[in-house]
All heavy atoms as a GROMACS GRO file, in nm:
protein
  571
    1MET      N    1  13.536  29.511   9.896
    1MET     CA    2  13.492  29.563  10.022
    1MET      C    3  13.378  29.662  10.000
    1MET      O    4  13.400  29.778   9.974
    1MET     CB    5  13.609  29.636  10.088
    1MET     CG    6  13.641  29.588  10.221
    1MET     SD    7  13.762  29.684  10.314
    1MET     CE    8  13.888  29.727  10.201
    2ASN      N    9  13.259  29.618  10.004
    2ASN     CA   10  13.145  29.708   9.988
    2ASN      C   11  13.103  29.764  10.122
    2ASN      O   12  13.074  29.690  10.215
    2ASN     CB   13  13.026  29.634   9.925
    2ASN     CG   14  13.032  29.636   9.776
    2ASN    OD1   15  13.115  29.705   9.720
    2ASN    ND2   16  12.947  29.560   9.712
    3ARG      N   17  13.102  29.895  10.131
    3ARG     CA   18  13.053  29.965  10.248
    3ARG      C   19  13.128  29.931  10.377
    3ARG      O   20  13.071  29.932  10.485
    3ARG     CB   21  12.904  29.944  10.264
    3ARG     CG   22  12.825  29.986  10.141
    3ARG     CD   23  12.681  29.958  10.156
    3ARG     NE   24  12.630  30.036  10.268
    3ARG     CZ   25  12.528  30.119  10.261
    3ARG    NH1   26  12.465  30.133  10.148
    3ARG    NH2   27  12.487  30.185  10.366
    4ALA      N   28  13.255  29.901  10.365
    4ALA     CA   29  13.336  29.873  10.484
    4ALA      C   30  13.373  30.005  10.551
    4ALA      O   31  13.399  30.105  10.484
    4ALA     CB   32  13.462  29.798  10.444
    5TYR      N   33  13.372  30.005  10.684
    5TYR     CA   34  13.408  30.126  10.757
    5TYR      C   35  13.466  30.088  10.893
    5TYR      O   36  13.453  29.976  10.939
    5TYR     CB   37  13.286  30.217  10.776
    5TYR     CG   38  13.175  30.155  10.858
    5TYR    CD1   39  13.173  30.167  10.996
    5TYR    CD2   40  13.072  30.085  10.796
    5TYR    CE1   41  13.072  30.110  11.072
    5TYR    CE2   42  12.971  30.028  10.871
    5TYR     CZ   43  12.971  30.041  11.008
    5TYR     OH   44  12.871  29.985  11.083
    6CYS      N   45  13.531  30.184  10.955
    6CYS     CA   46  13.573  30.169  11.094
    6CYS      C   47  13.529  30.296  11.166
    6CYS      O   48  13.517  30.402  11.104
    6CYS     CB   49  13.723  30.144  11.108
    6CYS     SG   50  13.828  30.273  11.044
    7ARG      N   51  13.502  30.285  11.295
    7ARG     CA   52  13.455  30.401  11.368
    7ARG      C   53  13.495  30.393  11.514
    7ARG      O   54  13.524  30.285  11.567
    7ARG     CB   55  13.304  30.416  11.357
    7ARG     CG   56  13.225  30.306  11.422
    7ARG     CD   57  13.078  30.317  11.393
    7ARG     NE   58  13.004  30.224  11.475
    7ARG     CZ   59  12.888  30.246  11.528
    7ARG    NH1   60  12.827  30.362  11.504
    7ARG    NH2   61  12.827  30.158  11.600
    8LEU      N   62  13.497  30.508  11.578
    8LEU     CA   63  13.523  30.518  11.721
    8LEU      C   64  13.400  30.579  11.785
    8LEU      O   65  13.350  30.682  11.740
    8LEU     CB   66  13.645  30.609  11.745
    8LEU     CG   67  13.684  30.633  11.891
    8LEU    CD1   68  13.730  30.502  11.955
    8LEU    CD2   69  13.793  30.738  11.899
    9VAL      N   70  13.347  30.509  11.887
    9VAL     CA   71  13.223  30.550  11.952
    9VAL      C   72  13.248  30.573  12.100
    9VAL      O   73  13.312  30.492  12.166
    9VAL     CB   74  13.113  30.442  11.933
    9VAL    CG1   75  12.985  30.479  12.004
    9VAL    CG2   76  13.088  30.418  11.785
   10ASP      N   77  13.196  30.683  12.153
   10ASP     CA   78  13.200  30.711  12.297
   10ASP      C   79  13.103  30.614  12.364
   10ASP      O   80  12.983  30.617  12.337
   10ASP     CB   81  13.159  30.856  12.323
   10ASP     CG   82  13.165  30.894  12.469
   10ASP    OD1   83  13.115  30.817  12.554
   10ASP    OD2   84  13.218  31.002  12.499
   11ASP      N   85  13.154  30.529  12.452
   11ASP     CA   86  13.068  30.426  12.511
   11ASP      C   87  12.971  30.481  12.615
   11ASP      O   88  12.873  30.416  12.649
   11ASP     CB   89  13.151  30.312  12.571
   11ASP     CG   90  13.228  30.352  12.695
   11ASP    OD1   91  13.249  30.472  12.718
   11ASP    OD2   92  13.269  30.262  12.770
   12GLN      N   93  12.991  30.602  12.663
   12GLN     CA   94  12.897  30.659  12.760
   12GLN      C   95  12.780  30.729  12.693
   12GLN      O   96  12.667  30.719  12.737
   12GLN     CB   97  12.970  30.754  12.855
   12GLN     CG   98  13.067  30.679  12.944
   12GLN     CD   99  13.140  30.770  13.039
   12GLN    OE1  100  13.122  30.891  13.040
   12GLN    NE2  101  13.224  30.711  13.122
   13SER      N  102  12.809  30.801  12.584
   13SER     CA  103  12.702  30.876  12.517
   13SER      C  104  12.654  30.808  12.390
   13SER      O  105  12.557  30.852  12.329
   13SER     CB  106  12.750  31.017  12.484
   13SER     OG  107  12.854  31.011  12.386
   14ASP      N  108  12.725  30.703  12.346
   14ASP     CA  109  12.697  30.633  12.220
   14ASP      C  110  12.712  30.726  12.099
   14ASP      O  111  12.653  30.704  11.995
   14ASP     CB  112  12.558  30.569  12.223
   14ASP     CG  113  12.550  30.453  12.125
   14ASP    OD1  114  12.649  30.382  12.108
   14ASP    OD2  115  12.442  30.436  12.064
   15THR      N  116  12.792  30.831  12.116
   15THR     CA  117  12.818  30.925  12.007
   15THR      C  118  12.932  30.875  11.920
   15THR      O  119  13.037  30.836  11.972
   15THR     CB  120  12.856  31.064  12.066
   15THR    OG1  121  12.751  31.108  12.150
   15THR    CG2  122  12.881  31.165  11.956
   16GLU      N  123  12.914  30.877  11.790
   16GLU     CA  124  13.019  30.840  11.698
   16GLU      C  125  13.116  30.957  11.688
   16GLU      O  126  13.079  31.067  11.648
   16GLU     CB  127  12.959  30.807  11.561
   16GLU     CG  128  13.059  30.747  11.466
   16GLU     CD  129  12.992  30.704  11.337
   16GLU    OE1  130  12.970  30.789  11.250
   16GLU    OE2  131  12.961  30.584  11.325
   17LEU      N  132  13.242  30.934  11.726
   17LEU     CA  133  13.342  31.040  11.728
   17LEU      C  134  13.414  31.055  11.595
   17LEU      O  135  13.446  31.166  11.553
   17LEU     CB  136  13.444  31.014  11.838
   17LEU     CG  137  13.387  31.002  11.980
   17LEU    CD1  138  13.494  30.958  12.078
   17LEU    CD2  139  13.323  31.133  12.022
   18VAL      N  140  13.441  30.945  11.530
   18VAL     CA  141  13.508  30.948  11.400
   18VAL      C  142  13.468  30.822  11.323
   18VAL      O  143  13.445  30.717  11.381
   18VAL     CB  144  13.662  30.959  11.414
   18VAL    CG1  145  13.719  30.838  11.482
   18VAL    CG2  146  13.730  30.985  11.281
   19ARG      N  147  13.456  30.838  11.192
   19ARG     CA  148  13.418  30.726  11.106
   19ARG      C  149  13.491  30.741  10.973
   19ARG      O  150  13.494  30.850  10.916
   19ARG     CB  151  13.267  30.727  11.082
   19ARG     CG  152  13.219  30.618  10.989
   19ARG     CD  153  13.070  30.638  10.962
   19ARG     NE  154  13.016  30.532  10.886
   19ARG     CZ  155  12.930  30.441  10.932
   19ARG    NH1  156  12.889  30.447  11.056
   19ARG    NH2  157  12.885  30.347  10.855
   20PHE      N  158  13.550  30.633  10.926
   20PHE     CA  159  13.619  30.632  10.797
   20PHE      C  160  13.556  30.526  10.709
   20PHE      O  161  13.544  30.410  10.748
   20PHE     CB  162  13.768  30.604  10.814
   20PHE     CG  163  13.843  30.718  10.877
   20PHE    CD1  164  13.880  30.711  11.008
   20PHE    CD2  165  13.871  30.833  10.804
   20PHE    CE1  166  13.948  30.816  11.069
   20PHE    CE2  167  13.938  30.939  10.863
   20PHE     CZ  168  13.975  30.930  10.995
   21GLU      N  169  13.514  30.568  10.592
   21GLU     CA  170  13.459  30.476  10.492
   21GLU      C  171  13.576  30.411  10.421
   21GLU      O  172  13.643  30.474  10.338
   21GLU     CB  173  13.370  30.552  10.393
   21GLU     CG  174  13.250  30.619  10.455
   21GLU     CD  175  13.148  30.521  10.507
   21GLU    OE1  176  13.139  30.408  10.456
   21GLU    OE2  177  13.076  30.558  10.602
   22LEU      N  178  13.605  30.288  10.453
   22LEU     CA  179  13.721  30.219  10.398
   22LEU      C  180  13.704  30.181  10.252
   22LEU      O  181  13.802  30.175  10.179
   22LEU     CB  182  13.751  30.094  10.482
   22LEU     CG  183  13.786  30.123  10.628
   22LEU    CD1  184  13.797  29.992  10.704
   22LEU    CD2  185  13.912  30.204  10.639
   23SER      N  186  13.583  30.155  10.210
   23SER     CA  187  13.563  30.114  10.071
   23SER      C  188  13.589  30.228   9.973
   23SER      O  189  13.605  30.205   9.854
   23SER     CB  190  13.422  30.058  10.051
   23SER     OG  191  13.325  30.149  10.099
   24LYS      N  192  13.598  30.351  10.022
   24LYS     CA  193  13.629  30.466   9.936
   24LYS      C  194  13.774  30.509   9.952
   24LYS      O  195  13.815  30.609   9.896
   24LYS     CB  196  13.538  30.584   9.972
   24LYS     CG  197  13.392  30.556   9.949
   24LYS     CD  198  13.308  30.671   9.993
   24LYS     CE  199  13.160  30.638   9.976
   24LYS     NZ  200  13.074  30.742  10.028
   25GLY      N  201  13.853  30.434  10.028
   25GLY     CA  202  13.990  30.472  10.058
   25GLY      C  203  14.090  30.413   9.961
   25GLY      O  204  14.058  30.373   9.850
   26GLU      N  205  14.212  30.407  10.006
   26GLU     CA  206  14.322  30.357   9.924
   26GLU      C  207  14.328  30.204   9.929
   26GLU      O  208  14.288  30.144  10.027
   26GLU     CB  209  14.453  30.415   9.977
   26GLU     CG  210  14.460  30.565   9.964
   26GLU     CD  211  14.589  30.621  10.020
   26GLU    OE1  212  14.685  30.545  10.041
   26GLU    OE2  213  14.593  30.743  10.043
   27PRO      N  214  14.381  30.144   9.823
   27PRO     CA  215  14.393  29.997   9.821
   27PRO      C  216  14.515  29.951   9.902
   27PRO      O  217  14.620  29.920   9.848
   27PRO     CB  218  14.410  29.966   9.672
   27PRO     CG  219  14.476  30.089   9.617
   27PRO     CD  220  14.423  30.204   9.698
   28THR      N  221  14.502  29.951  10.033
   28THR     CA  222  14.611  29.912  10.121
   28THR      C  223  14.556  29.827  10.235
   28THR      O  224  14.435  29.806  10.242
   28THR     CB  225  14.686  30.037  10.174
   28THR    OG1  226  14.803  29.996  10.242
   28THR    CG2  227  14.599  30.122  10.263
   29THR      N  228  14.641  29.780  10.323
   29THR     CA  229  14.598  29.682  10.422
   29THR      C  230  14.576  29.739  10.562
   29THR      O  231  14.530  29.667  10.649
   29THR     CB  232  14.702  29.570  10.432
   29THR    OG1  233  14.830  29.629  10.459
   29THR    CG2  234  14.707  29.489  10.304
   30GLY      N  235  14.610  29.865  10.586
   30GLY     CA  236  14.593  29.920  10.720
   30GLY      C  237  14.558  30.068  10.717
   30GLY      O  238  14.582  30.137  10.618
   31VAL      N  239  14.499  30.114  10.825
   31VAL     CA  240  14.467  30.257  10.838
   31VAL      C  241  14.485  30.298  10.984
   31VAL      O  242  14.448  30.225  11.075
   31VAL     CB  243  14.324  30.288  10.789
   31VAL    CG1  244  14.218  30.220  10.872
   31VAL    CG2  245  14.299  30.438  10.785
   32PHE      N  246  14.548  30.413  11.003
   32PHE     CA  247  14.556  30.474  11.135
   32PHE      C  248  14.436  30.567  11.145
   32PHE      O  249  14.430  30.670  11.081
   32PHE     CB  250  14.687  30.554  11.152
   32PHE     CG  251  14.807  30.464  11.158
   32PHE    CD1  252  14.884  30.442  11.046
   32PHE    CD2  253  14.841  30.401  11.276
   32PHE    CE1  254  14.994  30.359  11.051
   32PHE    CE2  255  14.951  30.316  11.282
   32PHE     CZ  256  15.028  30.296  11.170
   33MET      N  257  14.339  30.525  11.222
   33MET     CA  258  14.211  30.594  11.230
   33MET      C  259  14.221  30.723  11.309
   33MET      O  260  14.173  30.827  11.266
   33MET     CB  261  14.106  30.502  11.291
   33MET     CG  262  13.968  30.560  11.293
   33MET     SD  263  13.844  30.442  11.346
   33MET     CE  264  13.874  30.431  11.519
   34CYS      N  265  14.279  30.717  11.428
   34CYS     CA  266  14.287  30.836  11.512
   34CYS      C  267  14.400  30.820  11.612
   34CYS      O  268  14.457  30.713  11.628
   34CYS     CB  269  14.155  30.862  11.583
   34CYS     SG  270  14.110  30.734  11.702
   35MET      N  271  14.429  30.930  11.678
   35MET     CA  272  14.529  30.930  11.783
   35MET      C  273  14.463  30.976  11.912
   35MET      O  274  14.394  31.079  11.913
   35MET     CB  275  14.644  31.024  11.746
   35MET     CG  276  14.753  31.029  11.849
   35MET     SD  277  14.900  31.120  11.796
   35MET     CE  278  14.833  31.274  11.741
   36LEU      N  279  14.478  30.899  12.018
   36LEU     CA  280  14.423  30.934  12.149
   36LEU      C  281  14.537  30.980  12.239
   36LEU      O  282  14.640  30.914  12.248
   36LEU     CB  283  14.354  30.814  12.213
   36LEU     CG  284  14.235  30.758  12.137
   36LEU    CD1  285  14.185  30.630  12.203
   36LEU    CD2  286  14.124  30.860  12.129
   37THR      N  287  14.518  31.095  12.302
   37THR     CA  288  14.615  31.147  12.397
   37THR      C  289  14.541  31.189  12.523
   37THR      O  290  14.421  31.215  12.520
   37THR     CB  291  14.692  31.267  12.340
   37THR    OG1  292  14.599  31.368  12.299
   37THR    CG2  293  14.778  31.226  12.221
   38ARG      N  294  14.615  31.195  12.633
   38ARG     CA  295  14.553  31.236  12.758
   38ARG      C  296  14.639  31.345  12.821
   38ARG      O  297  14.760  31.336  12.824
   38ARG     CB  298  14.541  31.118  12.853
   38ARG     CG  299  14.459  31.150  12.977
   38ARG     CD  300  14.427  31.027  13.056
   38ARG     NE  301  14.545  30.983  13.126
   38ARG     CZ  302  14.545  30.883  13.214
   38ARG    NH1  303  14.435  30.817  13.240
   38ARG    NH2  304  14.655  30.849  13.275
   39ASP      N  305  14.572  31.448  12.871
   39ASP     CA  306  14.641  31.553  12.943
   39ASP      C  307  14.573  31.573  13.078
   39ASP      O  308  14.490  31.490  13.119
   39ASP     CB  309  14.645  31.683  12.862
   39ASP     CG  310  14.507  31.736  12.826
   39ASP    OD1  311  14.408  31.705  12.896
   39ASP    OD2  312  14.498  31.813  12.728
   40ALA      N  313  14.606  31.679  13.147
   40ALA     CA  314  14.550  31.703  13.281
   40ALA      C  315  14.399  31.721  13.280
   40ALA      O  316  14.333  31.703  13.382
   40ALA     CB  317  14.615  31.826  13.343
   41TYR      N  318  14.341  31.754  13.164
   41TYR     CA  319  14.197  31.780  13.154
   41TYR      C  320  14.116  31.662  13.103
   41TYR      O  321  13.995  31.667  13.097
   41TYR     CB  322  14.173  31.903  13.066
   41TYR     CG  323  14.248  32.024  13.117
   41TYR    CD1  324  14.365  32.065  13.058
   41TYR    CD2  325  14.201  32.093  13.228
   41TYR    CE1  326  14.435  32.176  13.106
   41TYR    CE2  327  14.271  32.203  13.277
   41TYR     CZ  328  14.388  32.243  13.216
   41TYR     OH  329  14.457  32.350  13.266
   42GLY      N  330  14.183  31.556  13.058
   42GLY     CA  331  14.112  31.439  13.008
   42GLY      C  332  14.169  31.389  12.877
   42GLY      O  333  14.281  31.421  12.838
   43TRP      N  334  14.088  31.312  12.807
   43TRP     CA  335  14.129  31.250  12.681
   43TRP      C  336  14.098  31.340  12.563
   43TRP      O  337  13.998  31.411  12.562
   43TRP     CB  338  14.057  31.116  12.662
   43TRP     CG  339  14.108  31.011  12.755
   43TRP    CD1  340  14.057  30.976  12.876
   43TRP    CD2  341  14.223  30.929  12.734
   43TRP    NE1  342  14.132  30.877  12.932
   43TRP    CE2  343  14.235  30.845  12.848
   43TRP    CE3  344  14.316  30.917  12.632
   43TRP    CZ2  345  14.336  30.751  12.861
   43TRP    CZ3  346  14.417  30.823  12.645
   43TRP    CH2  347  14.426  30.742  12.758
   44ASN      N  348  14.184  31.332  12.461
   44ASN     CA  349  14.167  31.407  12.336
   44ASN      C  350  14.180  31.310  12.220
   44ASN      O  351  14.260  31.218  12.225
   44ASN     CB  352  14.274  31.516  12.323
   44ASN     CG  353  14.268  31.614  12.436
   44ASN    OD1  354  14.173  31.689  12.448
   44ASN    ND2  355  14.370  31.613  12.522
   45MET      N  356  14.102  31.332  12.118
   45MET     CA  357  14.106  31.248  11.999
   45MET      C  358  14.134  31.334  11.877
   45MET      O  359  14.072  31.438  11.858
   45MET     CB  360  13.972  31.176  11.981
   45MET     CG  361  13.970  31.070  11.874
   45MET     SD  362  13.930  31.126  11.707
   45MET     CE  363  13.778  31.208  11.726
   46THR      N  364  14.232  31.291  11.797
   46THR     CA  365  14.264  31.358  11.672
   46THR      C  366  14.241  31.260  11.558
   46THR      O  367  14.303  31.152  11.556
   46THR     CB  368  14.412  31.405  11.671
   46THR    OG1  369  14.434  31.489  11.783
   46THR    CG2  370  14.444  31.479  11.543
   47ALA      N  371  14.153  31.292  11.466
   47ALA     CA  372  14.128  31.205  11.351
   47ALA      C  373  14.250  31.206  11.260
   47ALA      O  374  14.308  31.312  11.235
   47ALA     CB  375  14.004  31.251  11.276
   48LEU      N  376  14.289  31.091  11.208
   48LEU     CA  377  14.405  31.081  11.120
   48LEU      C  378  14.366  31.036  10.979
   48LEU      O  379  14.394  31.104  10.883
   48LEU     CB  380  14.509  30.984  11.179
   48LEU     CG  381  14.571  31.023  11.311
   48LEU    CD1  382  14.658  30.909  11.365
   48LEU    CD2  383  14.652  31.150  11.298
   49GLY      N  384  14.310  30.919  10.967
   49GLY     CA  385  14.274  30.867  10.834
   49GLY      C  386  14.395  30.846  10.746
   49GLY      O  387  14.391  30.871  10.626
   50GLU      N  388  14.504  30.798  10.802
   50GLU     CA  389  14.628  30.775  10.728
   50GLU      C  390  14.641  30.627  10.695
   50GLU      O  391  14.640  30.543  10.785
   50GLU     CB  392  14.748  30.820  10.812
   50GLU     CG  393  14.753  30.967  10.839
   50GLU     CD  394  14.799  31.047  10.720
   50GLU    OE1  395  14.873  30.992  10.635
   50GLU    OE2  396  14.762  31.165  10.712
   51TYR      N  397  14.656  30.598  10.568
   51TYR     CA  398  14.668  30.459  10.524
   51TYR      C  399  14.814  30.412  10.531
   51TYR      O  400  14.906  30.492  10.513
   51TYR     CB  401  14.615  30.444  10.382
   51TYR     CG  402  14.466  30.462  10.375
   51TYR    CD1  403  14.411  30.587  10.353
   51TYR    CD2  404  14.381  30.355  10.395
   51TYR    CE1  405  14.274  30.605  10.349
   51TYR    CE2  406  14.243  30.371  10.391
   51TYR     CZ  407  14.191  30.496  10.367
   51TYR     OH  408  14.055  30.514  10.364
   52ALA      N  409  14.832  30.284  10.558
   52ALA     CA  410  14.966  30.226  10.566
   52ALA      C  411  14.959  30.079  10.525
   52ALA      O  412  14.852  30.019  10.526
   52ALA     CB  413  15.022  30.237  10.707
   53LYS      N  414  15.073  30.023  10.490
   53LYS     CA  415  15.080  29.882  10.456
   53LYS      C  416  15.117  29.804  10.582
   53LYS      O  417  15.222  29.827  10.640
   53LYS     CB  418  15.182  29.858  10.346
   53LYS     CG  419  15.138  29.919  10.215
   53LYS     CD  420  15.234  29.892  10.104
   53LYS     CE  421  15.178  29.958   9.979
   53LYS     NZ  422  15.268  29.955   9.869
   54GLY      N  423  15.031  29.717  10.623
   54GLY     CA  424  15.057  29.635  10.740
   54GLY      C  425  14.933  29.553  10.774
   54GLY      O  426  14.830  29.609  10.807
   55MET      N  427  14.944  29.422  10.764
   55MET     CA  428  14.829  29.336  10.789
   55MET      C  429  14.818  29.292  10.934
   55MET      O  430  14.720  29.230  10.972
   55MET     CB  431  14.834  29.215  10.696
   55MET     CG  432  14.817  29.253  10.551
   55MET     SD  433  14.824  29.113  10.439
   55MET     CE  434  14.674  29.027  10.481
   56THR      N  435  14.919  29.323  11.017
   56THR     CA  436  14.917  29.286  11.158
   56THR      C  437  14.957  29.409  11.240
   56THR      O  438  15.016  29.503  11.188
   56THR     CB  439  15.015  29.171  11.189
   56THR    OG1  440  15.148  29.217  11.166
   56THR    CG2  441  14.986  29.048  11.104
   57VAL      N  442  14.928  29.404  11.368
   57VAL     CA  443  14.968  29.513  11.457
   57VAL      C  444  15.120  29.529  11.454
   57VAL      O  445  15.172  29.641  11.447
   57VAL     CB  446  14.918  29.486  11.601
   57VAL    CG1  447  14.976  29.588  11.697
   57VAL    CG2  448  14.767  29.486  11.606
   58ARG      N  449  15.190  29.420  11.456
   58ARG     CA  450  15.338  29.425  11.454
   58ARG      C  451  15.389  29.499  11.331
   58ARG      O  452  15.484  29.576  11.339
   58ARG     CB  453  15.393  29.283  11.460
   58ARG     CG  454  15.545  29.281  11.467
   58ARG     CD  455  15.595  29.146  11.503
   58ARG     NE  456  15.550  29.125  11.640
   58ARG     CZ  457  15.574  29.018  11.712
   58ARG    NH1  458  15.641  28.920  11.663
   58ARG    NH2  459  15.528  29.007  11.834
   59LYS      N  460  15.327  29.477  11.217
   59LYS     CA  461  15.372  29.543  11.093
   59LYS      C  462  15.330  29.690  11.086
   59LYS      O  463  15.378  29.764  11.001
   59LYS     CB  464  15.322  29.467  10.972
   59LYS     CG  465  15.381  29.328  10.964
   59LYS     CD  466  15.391  29.279  10.824
   59LYS     CE  467  15.439  29.137  10.826
   59LYS     NZ  468  15.567  29.119  10.769
   60MET      N  469  15.242  29.732  11.175
   60MET     CA  470  15.199  29.872  11.178
   60MET      C  471  15.282  29.956  11.276
   60MET      O  472  15.267  30.078  11.280
   60MET     CB  473  15.051  29.880  11.215
   60MET     CG  474  14.958  29.819  11.111
   60MET     SD  475  14.953  29.910  10.957
   60MET     CE  476  14.840  30.041  11.002
   61ILE      N  477  15.371  29.893  11.353
   61ILE     CA  478  15.448  29.967  11.452
   61ILE      C  479  15.538  30.071  11.388
   61ILE      O  480  15.533  30.189  11.424
   61ILE     CB  481  15.530  29.871  11.541
   61ILE    CG1  482  15.436  29.790  11.630
   61ILE    CG2  483  15.631  29.948  11.626
   61ILE    CD1  484  15.504  29.680  11.708
   62ASP      N  485  15.622  30.032  11.292
   62ASP     CA  486  15.714  30.129  11.231
   62ASP      C  487  15.640  30.243  11.161
   62ASP      O  488  15.673  30.360  11.183
   62ASP     CB  489  15.812  30.060  11.137
   62ASP     CG  490  15.924  29.990  11.213
   62ASP    OD1  491  15.950  30.027  11.329
   62ASP    OD2  492  15.985  29.898  11.157
   63PRO      N  493  15.538  30.215  11.078
   63PRO     CA  494  15.467  30.327  11.016
   63PRO      C  495  15.396  30.416  11.119
   63PRO      O  496  15.381  30.536  11.099
   63PRO     CB  497  15.363  30.260  10.926
   63PRO     CG  498  15.411  30.122  10.905
   63PRO     CD  499  15.491  30.086  11.026
   64GLY      N  500  15.356  30.360  11.233
   64GLY     CA  501  15.284  30.436  11.334
   64GLY      C  502  15.371  30.522  11.423
   64GLY      O  503  15.321  30.609  11.494
   65LYS      N  504  15.501  30.502  11.417
   65LYS     CA  505  15.592  30.579  11.503
   65LYS      C  506  15.583  30.729  11.477
   65LYS      O  507  15.610  30.808  11.566
   65LYS     CB  508  15.735  30.531  11.486
   65LYS     CG  509  15.759  30.397  11.552
   65LYS     CD  510  15.902  30.351  11.534
   65LYS     CE  511  15.923  30.216  11.600
   65LYS     NZ  512  16.060  30.166  11.578
   66ARG      N  513  15.544  30.768  11.358
   66ARG     CA  514  15.536  30.912  11.329
   66ARG      C  515  15.422  30.982  11.406
   66ARG      O  516  15.420  31.103  11.416
   66ARG     CB  517  15.519  30.935  11.180
   66ARG     CG  518  15.390  30.880  11.126
   66ARG     CD  519  15.384  30.892  10.977
   66ARG     NE  520  15.272  30.815  10.928
   66ARG     CZ  521  15.221  30.829  10.812
   66ARG    NH1  522  15.271  30.917  10.729
   66ARG    NH2  523  15.118  30.757  10.774
   67PHE      N  524  15.330  30.905  11.462
   67PHE     CA  525  15.219  30.964  11.536
   67PHE      C  526  15.243  30.967  11.687
   67PHE      O  527  15.162  31.022  11.760
   67PHE     CB  528  15.089  30.886  11.509
   67PHE     CG  529  15.054  30.880  11.364
   67PHE    CD1  530  15.051  30.760  11.297
   67PHE    CD2  531  15.026  30.996  11.294
   67PHE    CE1  532  15.019  30.754  11.162
   67PHE    CE2  533  14.995  30.993  11.160
   67PHE     CZ  534  14.991  30.871  11.094
   68VAL      N  535  15.351  30.907  11.732
   68VAL     CA  536  15.377  30.899  11.875
   68VAL      C  537  15.440  31.029  11.923
   68VAL      O  538  15.540  31.075  11.868
   68VAL     CB  539  15.470  30.781  11.909
   68VAL    CG1  540  15.504  30.777  12.056
   68VAL    CG2  541  15.404  30.650  11.865
   69LEU      N  542  15.380  31.086  12.027
   69LEU     CA  543  15.433  31.208  12.087
   69LEU      C  544  15.515  31.172  12.208
   69LEU      O  545  15.474  31.089  12.290
   69LEU     CB  546  15.318  31.301  12.129
   69LEU     CG  547  15.220  31.341  12.019
   69LEU    CD1  548  15.106  31.423  12.079
   69LEU    CD2  549  15.292  31.422  11.912
   70THR      N  550  15.630  31.230  12.222
   70THR     CA  551  15.711  31.206  12.340
   70THR      C  552  15.740  31.336  12.410
   70THR      O  553  15.751  31.442  12.347
   70THR     CB  554  15.844  31.137  12.303
   70THR    OG1  555  15.915  31.220  12.212
   70THR    CG2  556  15.821  31.001  12.240
   71THR      N  557  15.749  31.330  12.540
   71THR     CA  558  15.788  31.446  12.619
   71THR      C  559  15.906  31.410  12.705
   71THR      O  560  15.918  31.297  12.753
   71THR     CB  561  15.672  31.493  12.709
   71THR    OG1  562  15.631  31.386  12.792
   71THR    CG2  563  15.554  31.540  12.626
   72LEU      N  564  15.995  31.502  12.723
   72LEU     CA  565  16.115  31.478  12.804
   72LEU      C  566  16.105  31.551  12.935
   72LEU      O  567  16.046  31.649  12.952
   72LEU     CB  568  16.241  31.521  12.728
   72LEU     CG  569  16.264  31.447  12.596
   72LEU    CD1  570  16.384  31.510  12.524
   72LEU    CD2  571  16.289  31.301  12.621
   0.00000   0.00000   0.00000
């Protein structure tokens, strides 16, 4: 993987919000790039860059549960 990356771009301003260079990362099959949350004031983005083993969305569910916020 030469120069592979993933990024999140604001579609209104075309600003790159987060970018991860995958070719410099860990030898694994998945990455949690960021976490998006919404509150009364709008959307928030938290960069994660956490690698996990999972070649499909279904296989990333269990490892991704640690990033899910719940409120009661």
